[in-house]
N, C-alpha and C positions, 0 to 999 in steps of 0.2 A: 858855662853856656855852651851846644854847638855849634862850627862853624856854620858862616852863611851853605856854604858847598852843600855839607853833608844835608841842610834845612831841606837842599834844593831835592837833594838822590832821594829824601823821604817824599816829597813833595811826589815826585814822578814817580818814584816806586808804590806809591797810595793810589794813585791816580792810575796807573796800569789794574793796580789789585782790581779797582770799580770795576775797571772797563772787562776784565777776562774773567771775573767771577759770573757776568752776559753768557762773554762769548765763549767760553770753556765749558760752561754748562749744557750751551748748544751745541757745541761742537762733540760733544761725551755722547749726546742721545741721536744725533741725522744719521748715525746707521740705524737703529732702533725704531725711534721717532717716525721718522721718514719713509721707512723701507720701502714703500711701496715702488716700483719699477726702479729702485736706486737713487729715486730723489734725492735722499739725504746724503749721502756717498757723493752723488754728482756735482749736488752745491758745493759741499768739499774741495770735488777736483777742480772745481770752476773759480773758488777765491783765489786758491796757489797759481793754477793759471793765468789766473790778470797780477797776483802779485808779481809772476816772475816778468809779465810784460810792463809796469809800473818802474821794476827795479832800473830794466836798462835806460829807463830817463830819468823819473819823476822824481826821485829821493836828491841828488843834484839842485834841480832848477828850482823843485820849492822851498829846501834849507836853507840855498844861497838867496831865494828872494822874500820868506818869510820867517826865515830863522828858525832852531828849534822847537822853540817855545811852541809859535804858529802853527807850525808845520804837524805837531802833535796834536792841538785842539782839532787839527781840521783830519788828520788822520782818524780820529778818535770818533768825530761824526760819523763816517764811514762805518764804523763797527757796528754802532748802534743802529742804521739805516737794517745789519740785515736780522737783528732781531725784528723789527717793525716786519720785514719780511714775513716771518715769523709766524707771524700771528693767526696769517691766513695761509699758509706751504700748501705753495703749488707750481707748477712750472714758471706760471710766468712771474712770483711773486719771488718764489730765490732764487731764480738765477740771476734777473735782472741784479738785486740787492747783494750776490755773491761779487759778480762784477766790481759795484761798487767797494765792499769793502776791501774787496782785493787791489784796486788802484791806488787805497789812502791803505793798506796795508806796509808797504815796501817804508815808503814815507817816513810811516811813523814809527816804524823800528829803527830807521838811520839816524834818525832825527834823535830817537832815545838815548842810539847807540854814541852818536854824533855830541850828543849833553854830557851822559855820565863820560865821556873819554876826557872831552874840557876840563871839567868837571876836574875830575882824579890828577889830571897835571898840574890845574894851579894851584888847588889844594897842597899839592906835592913840590911844589915849587914856594909856597909858605910853611910849610916844616919842613924844609930841606931830606923828604925823605925823596926816594928812587918813584917814578911816575909809576913804572909798571904791577906796583907793591899796591898804593894805593888808587889805582885803576881797577887793580884785582879783588879790591876788600870793597869798594864801591858796586860791583857789578855782582857779588857775593849779596852785600843787602838790599841790591836792587832782587836778585833774585829770590831772595832769602823771603819779600815778602811780597812780591810777585805772584809766584807759585803757590801761595796759599787761597791763591782765588782758585784753585781749585779745590780746597776745601769746599768754601763757602757756596761757591754755584753751584756743585752737585748735593753739598747738604738741602743747597733749597729744591732741587729737584727731585731728591727723597724722600720728604719730608711730605711736600704736596703730590708727588705721586704714590707716594702709601697713600694717604686720604682713598684710592680707590680702591671701591668695593666688588670690581671685578678681576680683580687679579686670578690668574688661570692656576692651577696644579699644575705640574708638572710631570707627564709618563714617563714609564724608561722608555719606554719607544720613542718619545722625542730625544730624552738625552743619550742616544746612540747617534742624535746626530752632532754631538758637542765637540768641541775640540777639533785635535787634526788626527781624527780616528773617520772622519767623514767629510766629503770635498769642502761642507763648511757653507753649498751654495746655496740649498736648499732649506736654512735655517729661517727665512721672510714667512714660510710659512707655516710655521709655529705658531701657539695661540699666546706664548709667552711674550711673541714681540708683537701681539697687538696694541694698535696706540692708546691713552685712559681717557678718560672721559672729557669730551674738548672744552668745559668749562675749566679744568683742573688744568690746562696748556697754555690756556690763555691768561690764567695766574701768572703762573710761573714764567712765562716772557713777558710781562709785563712791567713782574718784579724784574728782570732783565734789562728791560729799557729805562727803569727808573734807574739802576745802579749805573747806566749805561752813561745816563744825562749828567749826574752826579760825578763821575770823572769828567769830563766835561770841563766841568766848573772851577773841581777841584785845582785841576790843571792851570785853569783860564785866569785865575785869583791867586794864587798862590807862588806859583812859577816864577823865578827871577828869569827875566828877558835874557841871558849874561850873551849872546850872537849880534844883539839888537845895533850897534855900532857896523858890522861886518855888515851885516845885512844890507844896511842904510847906504854905505859906500860899494855895495857890488851893485845896488838899482841902478846908483850914479853911475858907475862904469864899469856896462855890462859886460861880460865876455860874449864871444859872437856863439850862436845858440848853439849849434853844432859841437862846439870846444864842453860848451856842459853837456848836450844830449850823451856826445860818447862817451865823458867820463868811466862812465861803468866797465866800458870794455876795452879804452885803455892799461887799464887796469890787468886785464888778462895779457899782458904781458910779462907781467911778474911771472917768473917759474916757481916761486912759492905760493901764488894763488893759486895755482893751476895745483899745485901738489895735493892743496887743503878742500880743494872741490869734494871726496872722495867723504871726507871729514864730514863737511857739510850737507851734502846732501843725505849724511845717514841721521843727522839729524833728524831729519823729517821725512824718512823712512821711518826710524823710532818711534816717533812723537805717532806718526800715522796708523802705526800699526795696533798700538795700546788702547790710542780713543777710538778707533773702525773694527780692528778685526778681534781683539781679544773682549771688549763691553760684548762685543754683537756674539761670537763663535765661541765664547767660555760663559761671560756671565747674565749676558741673559737668558742664553738658551738653555743655562742647567738652573739660575736661580730663577729669573724675571728681570723686566726692565725697572721695576723698583730697586732693584741693586746694583745697580749701573754705580748712581751717586754716591752710594758708600763706598764699593770697591774703587769709585777716582778719588774717593776724599784721603784714602790709603797713599795712593800715589802722590798728591797733591801738600800731604802732608811731608812723605818723607823727603821727596822732592824740596819745599821748604825750607827744611832744617838740613838737610845735607849742601843745600846754597849757598846757604850764611857759612855753614863750618868749612867747607873747600873754598869759599873766598879769604877764609884767614888761612888755613891749612897751605895753600899754595906757594907763599912764600918761602916757608919752612921745607915742605916736600918737593916744589919744583911742578911744572904741567903735567911732564911727562910721566909721571909714576901714576899721577890723576885721572888721566887717561886709559893708563895702566888695569888702574880697578873698572873703570867703565865698563873696556874691552871684555876684562872677565864674569864683568855681574852678568850682561847682558849675552854673551857668548853662553854662559850656564842656564838661560832664564831661555833662549831659542833652544837647547838643545833640551831641555825639560817639557818645552810646552809641544815638543814633535813628539812626548811617549805620553803625557799627561791625559785622563779622562776622565773630561770634569765629572763632579755626582755632588749633588747639596751636602750628605753627609761629611763631605769635604770640606768647610764653609773658610778655613783658617786660613788652606791653601789659595783660595780666593783671593787673600788681603797678601800673601809672600810676594806673590810676582808683581803686583802693582807699587810694592814697597821698596823691592830692589831694583825694578825697572826706574823708579823715582829718584834713587843714588844716584843713578849713573848717567839718568837727564840731567840732573843738576850739575854735573861734569861736564857733559856736552854744552849744557849752556853755558855757563858761569865761565867756563876757560876756552872756550870757542870765539864768545865776545870778545873777550881782553886778549884770545890773540891776536883776532884781528887789526883791534887799535894799537895795540903794540908794534906788531910788524909793517904798518901802512899808516904811519903819522901825520903823513905828507896828507894824505889821499881820504881822510878818513868817510867824509857822504860817501866815496866811489867805492870805498873798502867793504863799509858796512851793506851798501845796497847790493855789491855783490855776492854780504853772505847771505842777505834774505833772498836775491833769487834763484842760490843754486841748493838753500834748503830746502824754496820752496817747489821745486823742480821735483826733489824726494817726495815732497809730499802729494805733487802730483802725480806722480807716473803711482805710487801707493795705491792712493785711491782708484785710479784711471783702470788700474787689471782688479780691484778689489772686487768687481760685478761678478766678474766670467773665471781669473784662477784660483786652484784648489789652496785651499788652506796648508798644505804641508808645502807649496812652490812657494806660498806670500814667506815663509820661515825661511825655505832656504837661499830666496833672493836678500833678506836681510840678514844672515849671515856671510852670504858671501860681499855684500856690501861692508861690513864691520869689517869682513878681515883683508878687503881691498884697504881700508882705511887704516889700518895696525900697521901696513904697508909703507903710505905714502906718508904718512904726517911725520914718521919719528926722520925722518930728509928734513922737512923741517924743521924739524926741532935740533937736529944738530947743526947745520946750517947757524941756525940761532946765539946755540950755544959758545959755537965756534965765532961766529961773527954779528955780535948785538947789535941790534936797530936802534942808530939813538934816538932818542925823544925829542919832537919838537917843541920847542921852546915854544910857549903861549904868549908870547909878546905881545899877541895882536888883541890880546884879555887886558893887558896892563892898564888899560883908562880903567875899564870892571874893579878890578882888585884896587887900584887907587881910590876909586868914586867910593869904594864899601871898607877902604883900611879902620876909617875909627870908629867903622860898626861892625868889625869881625869878631869879635869878644859875643855882638849879641843876635840874635833870628827876629827877624822881624814876623809879624802873620800876614805884613800887607808886601803886596809887591808893586813893581814899577810895569808901567808896558811900554 
């Protein structure tokens, strides 16, 4: 039988899979579905701006008061609200729900990362293994399951929108505006980006709401409350509010975190480029909006498989080799996208780019998340809050200039941040190689381990609250 910690990893992963089947599908469609006045991209920018704000203070406060489990459930509820906003998309529905999602986003991801790190260290202590190895494995399993959400969410959108009988043919004149050949700011005027029938939009969003609610139920019912005692102790012996509030910023005194900022921000830049620019300027422009889902499914499948693979390979190759592979893959794709002129006759090429991008993103996600947990074991909540804050800043900047910068310049910006990352990250890796950070003994969770010592060979379908 699988261990209880591994069971919890699966529960968290399945919950996020269900939640981001909805949100990931909506994010991929925003630049095309709600293209009027840049409303969709603006809503995404507001989401990540709100995540930045929430990263400054909410994660440590919520995790220490509610615990990881209920912080995850609360964050998921915020994500579901955004799906409701897309039922009747407008400035008065999308923007408020974007703010709500953003405020819940950072606590959600910080709680998830903290939970996986604790579980990895506890399991490593039980098996006599190195904590970083088990943490890497758990993050690999999580992202293997989580990243497949791009497959299911986009499959739903393509199958539903593919029923639209008003899909327009694409003329050679329209194809001249696709890719980096043209500035890319006039694509919204093309008929290929017109909204599908409203009944199809309602059907899709209704399905997304359903799987979002399912995610909340999975975590609320089946996830163990692994840090329940610690939250009770915290509530009984509260730290000063300003101490908890400033926890995220205090960690910026560590030079290693400062050197990781370009890497973390690049994660936001590269994800926003694929979701906002590639889907609109290449796929929707040359093939039509009904192809967005199929192309992003390719990204999700590649991302999912590579997350699982690299999570296991990391113990043999090390992080540096994997980061180098991701850098080469993204660098090659960016250069190719600068010169490629998309055409419907080159259908296979539309899937090559997201496949390579998914492989690289799998490395950025699994290894960067694990790296934060390994480097800052005593400040996990604040460390992952910083991760979410700086990644979100990358999203905000990218989505903010999306509506007024030409595609060529966006690619050059992406390339510049990638090259900066290639300079700053090795400094941290070299220091960690020379002076490895000692893992914190998870003694605070001894009571949890003792409580389930007799059950460690069994997995229960019920969890205690």
